[in-house]
C-alpha positions in Angstrom: -0.3 0.0 0.2 1.4 3.6 -1.2 1.8 5.6 1.6 0.8 9.4 1.8 2.9 12.5 1.9 1.2 14.5 -1.1 -1.5 15.4 -2.2 -3.3 17.8 -5.0 -4.5 21.3 -4.0 -7.5 22.9 -5.8 -5.0 24.1 -8.8 -3.6 20.4 -8.7 -0.8 22.1 -7.6 1.3 19.1 -5.4 1.1 20.3 -1.8 2.7 18.5 2.0 -0.4 17.2 4.2 0.7 20.1 6.4 0.1 23.1 3.6 -3.2 21.3 3.1 -3.7 21.5 6.5 -2.9 25.0 6.9 -4.5 25.9 3.7 -6.1 28.9 4.3 -9.1 27.6 2.9 -8.9 24.2 5.1 -9.0 26.7 8.2 -11.7 29.2 7.8 -14.1 25.7 6.7 -13.0 24.8 10.5 -13.5 27.7 12.1 -17.1 27.1 10.5 -17.6 24.2 11.7 -16.0 24.0 15.0 -18.3 27.1 15.4 -21.3 25.5 13.9 -24.0 25.0 17.0 -21.8 26.7 19.2 -21.3 30.2 18.0 -22.9 32.3 21.4 -20.8 30.6 23.4 -17.8 32.8 25.0 -14.7 31.3 24.2 -16.3 31.2 20.2 -16.9 34.9 20.3 -13.2 35.7 22.0 -12.1 34.0 19.2 -14.3 35.1 16.8 -13.0 38.8 17.8 -9.9 38.7 16.0 -11.2 36.1 13.7 -8.3 36.9 11.4 -5.8 37.2 13.1 -6.6 34.1 15.2 -7.3 31.6 11.4 -3.2 33.3 10.9 -2.6 31.9 14.3 -3.9 28.8 13.6 -1.7 28.6 10.3 1.4 29.0 11.2 1.1 26.8 14.3 0.6 23.9 11.9 2.9 25.4 8.9 5.3 25.1 11.8 4.6 22.4 14.1 4.0 24.8 16.6 0.5 23.9 17.7 0.6 22.5 21.7 -2.9 21.4 22.8 -4.3 23.2 25.3 -5.8 22.2 29.0 -8.7 19.7 28.5 -12.2 20.8 30.5 -13.6 17.6 32.5 -17.4 17.2 32.9 -19.1 13.6 32.3 -22.2 12.3 30.5 -24.3 9.7 31.9 -26.2 8.7 29.4 -26.8 6.1 27.1 -24.0 5.2 30.6 -20.9 7.3 32.5 -18.2 8.1 30.4 -16.1 10.9 31.4 -15.5 13.6 28.2 -12.6 15.8 27.9 -13.6 19.2 25.8 -10.4 21.3 24.8 -11.1 24.9 24.1 -11.9 26.2 21.0 -8.4 27.4 19.0 -7.6 23.6 19.9 -10.8 22.5 18.0 -10.5 24.3 14.7 -6.6 23.2 14.8 -7.9 19.6 15.3 -10.7 20.1 12.5 -8.1 21.6 9.9 -5.9 18.2 10.4 -9.1 16.0 10.6 -9.8 17.1 6.9 -7.1 16.3 5.5 -6.5 12.9 6.9 -10.3 11.9 7.0 -10.8 11.2 3.3 -7.3 9.5 2.9 -8.5 6.9 5.5 -11.8 7.3 4.3 -11.3 5.3 1.6 -9.1 2.9 2.7 -11.7 2.1 5.7 -14.2 -1.3 4.7 -17.4 -0.9 3.6 -19.3 -2.0 6.5 -17.7 0.5 8.8 -20.1 3.0 9.8 -19.2 4.9 12.8 -18.6 9.2 11.8 -17.9 8.7 8.1 -19.8 10.2 5.6 -23.1 8.9 4.6 -22.3 6.4 7.0 -23.8 6.1 10.8 -26.1 4.9 12.6 -28.3 4.8 11.2 -27.1 3.4 8.1 -25.6 0.7 10.3 -29.5 0.0 11.4 -30.6 -0.7 7.5 -27.8 -2.5 6.8 -28.6 -5.2 9.9 -32.2 -5.0 9.5 -31.6 -5.6 6.2 -29.1 -9.1 7.0 -32.5 -10.0 8.5 -34.5 -10.3 7.0 -33.3 -11.5 3.3 -32.5 -14.5 6.1 -35.7 -15.0 7.3 -37.2 -14.3 3.5 -34.5 -16.8 1.5 -34.2 -19.3 5.2 -37.0 -18.5 7.0 -37.2 -22.3 8.3 -32.9 -22.0 9.4 -31.4 -21.3 12.3 -29.4 -17.9 12.8 -27.3 -17.1 15.0 -25.2 -13.5 15.7 -21.8 -12.6 17.9 -23.2 -9.8 19.6 -19.0 -7.8 21.1 -18.0 -5.0 21.9 -14.7 -3.7 23.4 -13.8 -3.5 26.5 -13.2 0.0 28.1 -12.2 0.6 24.3 -11.0 4.3 24.1 -9.1 4.5 27.1 -7.3 1.1 26.2 -6.0 2.0 22.7 -2.3 1.7 22.4 -0.2 4.8 21.3 2.3 3.1 19.9 0.6 0.7 17.7 -2.4 4.1 16.4 1.0 5.3 15.5 2.4 2.5 13.6 -1.2 2.1 11.8 -1.1 5.8 10.9 2.5 5.1 9.4 1.3 2.6 7.4 -0.8 5.1 5.5 0.5 8.8 5.8 4.6 9.7 5.4 4.6 13.3 5.5 7.3 14.0 8.7 5.6 17.0 9.9 2.4 15.8 9.3 2.8 13.1 11.9 5.2 15.6 14.3 1.6 17.6 15.0 -0.7 14.0 15.0 2.3 12.3 17.7 1.6 15.8 19.4 -2.5 14.7 20.1 -2.3 11.6 20.6 0.0 11.9 23.4 -2.0 14.8 24.9 -4.4 12.2 27.1 -5.6 14.3 30.1 -5.8 12.2 32.8 -5.1 8.7 31.4 -1.8 7.3 31.6 1.3 7.8 29.6 1.1 6.0 26.2 -2.1 4.9 26.7 -6.2 6.2 25.5 -7.4 9.3 23.5 -10.0 11.7 25.1 -13.8 10.5 24.3 -14.6 14.5 22.9 -11.5 15.5 21.4 -12.7 15.1 17.5 -9.7 13.6 15.8 -10.1 10.5 18.3 -12.9 9.4 16.4 -10.9 9.5 13.1 -8.0 7.9 15.7 -10.6 5.1 16.9 -11.8 4.0 13.1 -8.0 3.5 12.7 -7.1 1.6 14.9 -9.9 -0.9 15.2 -9.3 -1.1 10.7 -6.7 -3.5 11.1 -9.4 -5.3 13.4 -12.1 -5.2 10.1 -9.5 -6.3 7.8 -9.1 -9.6 9.6 -12.8 -10.4 10.4 -13.8 -9.9 6.6 -10.1 -11.2 4.5 -8.5 -13.3 7.0 -11.4 -15.0 8.6 -13.4 -14.2 5.9 -16.8 -13.5 7.7 -19.7 -12.3 4.8 -22.2 -10.3 7.3 -19.7 -8.2 9.7 -21.0 -4.5 11.1 -19.4 -2.0 13.1 -20.4 0.7 14.8 -17.3 2.1 16.2 -16.5 -0.7 19.2 -19.9 -2.6 18.8 -20.1 -5.4 15.9 -21.8 -8.1 14.9 -20.7 -11.0 13.3 -24.0 -13.1 11.6 -24.2 -17.2 10.7 -26.2 -20.4 10.2 -23.9 -22.3 12.1 -23.1 -21.5 15.9 -19.9 -23.2 15.7 -18.8 -21.8 13.2 -19.2 -18.7 15.3 -17.7 -20.0 18.7 -14.7 -20.7 16.0 -14.4 -17.1 14.5 -15.3 -15.4 18.9 -12.4 -17.4 20.1 -9.8 -16.0 16.6 -11.2 -12.5 17.9 -10.2 -12.9 21.2 -6.6 -13.9 20.4 -6.3 -11.0 17.5 -7.2 -8.0 19.7 -4.8 -10.0 22.9 -2.1 -9.7 20.2 -2.4 -7.8 18.0 -4.0 -5.0 19.7 -3.9 -5.0 23.2 -8.1 -4.7 23.6 -10.5 -7.1 25.4 -14.1 -8.2 24.7 -16.4 -6.7 26.9 -17.0 -9.9 29.4 -21.6 -9.1 27.8 -19.9 -10.6 24.8 -22.4 -13.4 23.4 -23.6 -15.7 21.0 -27.3 -15.5 20.4 -29.8 -16.6 18.5 -30.9 -14.6 15.8 -35.1 -15.1 16.0 -34.2 -13.5 19.6 -33.5 -10.1 18.3 -30.1 -8.4 18.2 -29.6 -5.0 20.1 -27.6 -3.1 17.8 -27.1 1.2 17.9 -30.2 1.7 19.7 -32.3 -0.6 18.3 -34.1 -4.1 18.6 -33.0 -6.1 15.8 -35.5 -8.9 14.2 -36.0 -10.3 10.5 -39.5 -8.6 10.7 -39.5 -5.4 12.4 -37.2 -3.2 14.4 -38.0 -1.8 17.8 -36.8 1.1 20.4 -34.9 -0.3 22.6 -36.2 -0.3 26.0 -33.6 1.3 27.7 -33.9 3.5 25.7 -37.6 3.7 26.0 -37.0 4.2 30.0 -34.2 7.3 29.9 -37.3 9.2 27.7 -40.1 8.7 30.8 -37.6 9.5 33.1 -36.6 12.9 31.8 -40.9 13.2 31.4 -40.8 12.5 35.4 -37.5 15.3 35.7 -39.9 17.2 34.3 -42.8 17.1 36.2 -40.7 17.4 38.7 -38.6 20.9 38.2 -35.0 18.9 37.7 -35.1 20.1 33.9 -36.5 22.9 32.1 -39.5 22.9 29.7 -37.0 24.1 26.9 -34.3 20.6 28.0 -37.4 18.0 27.5 -38.8 19.6 24.6 -35.0 19.5 22.9 -35.4 15.8 24.6 -38.2 15.0 22.8 -36.8 16.4 19.1 -34.2 13.9 19.3 -35.9 10.6 20.3 -38.5 10.7 18.2 -35.7 11.8 15.5 -34.4 8.4 16.6 -37.9 6.3 17.3 -38.6 7.8 13.7 -36.4 5.0 12.4 -37.8 1.6 14.1 -41.7 0.2 13.7 -42.7 2.7 16.7 -45.7 4.9 15.4 -48.4 3.7 18.8 -45.1 4.2 21.1 -44.3 7.5 19.8 -47.4 8.6 20.0 -47.9 7.8 23.9 -44.8 9.1 24.1 -46.1 12.5 23.0 -48.9 12.0 24.9 -47.1 11.1 28.4 -45.5 15.6 27.3 -49.0 17.0 27.7 -49.4 15.5 30.2 -46.7 16.5 32.1 -46.8 19.9 30.7 -50.4 19.8 32.6 -49.1 19.1 35.6 -46.3 21.5 35.2 -49.0 24.0 34.8 -51.0 23.3 37.5 -47.9 23.5 39.7 -47.0 27.0 38.8 -50.5 28.5 38.9 
């Protein structure tokens, strides 16, 4: 595989990756991406007041490799599960968008088709549609035959990524030394995690790095094991086969590969299950005939409605959660469920109004 050190600019000239990252048009695009939905935050407003000067500094920091990541802001999110998020200042997000804009297309064309996380024209719903399509096809043409699945995910994935292995995988594709200097500096800046291990969930570049790291697993499963029906969304993945014994062999081989090649472990909850009982993946329960929203998602939405009635969250926050949840639910067979949730929201509004009176 040919390593990349140069790409073509809009005029067809060959430029280094660092020059592409520091291109004024790319930096301006990065600023626009970084401020999307955040334009009224204090650090965004401060940056925007001296925008041209700051963008010039971004370009210089990239071209000279003087860029040093800023201090992380730590906070936790609790849905769908508790996670620590490490967020960098706005300036750093602009720099990382500039780097990502150049790296992403280079790696994207090398990823397998059925890797769906954080990729253009892919995503959670496409991953769900793929699995649903396979299950529907099996039900239609092999309805009397059993089908089984490995449902797996990586134990503490982001915090377990080995820096040495990640850098080696990146160097299999990238040869621009100046670009690699910037990339290494971002990887090494891992906050309160141990040296040499772990990348922050909140970093923009972490999404790409996480896909690069597991691309090696994807190729092992597809090309070495020869698995036809394999789909991955970040560190969650599914393998299908009518042969349960074959799945056991594949699972053992995957565990050994993860341990020896990537220094990772599967979540202890990883299992082999009968597809007829439904497969939980990317927020939905999939069967050959239909797809439902997962029960824990419904419980979380009902909990937020109760919080609103108790005054723990505002009406605006509830409305935002409802819009997000109904958008997610609309991709499943959930017409009656959505009506039920919206009815509960209307009742909650009445109860809140009665309390306020």
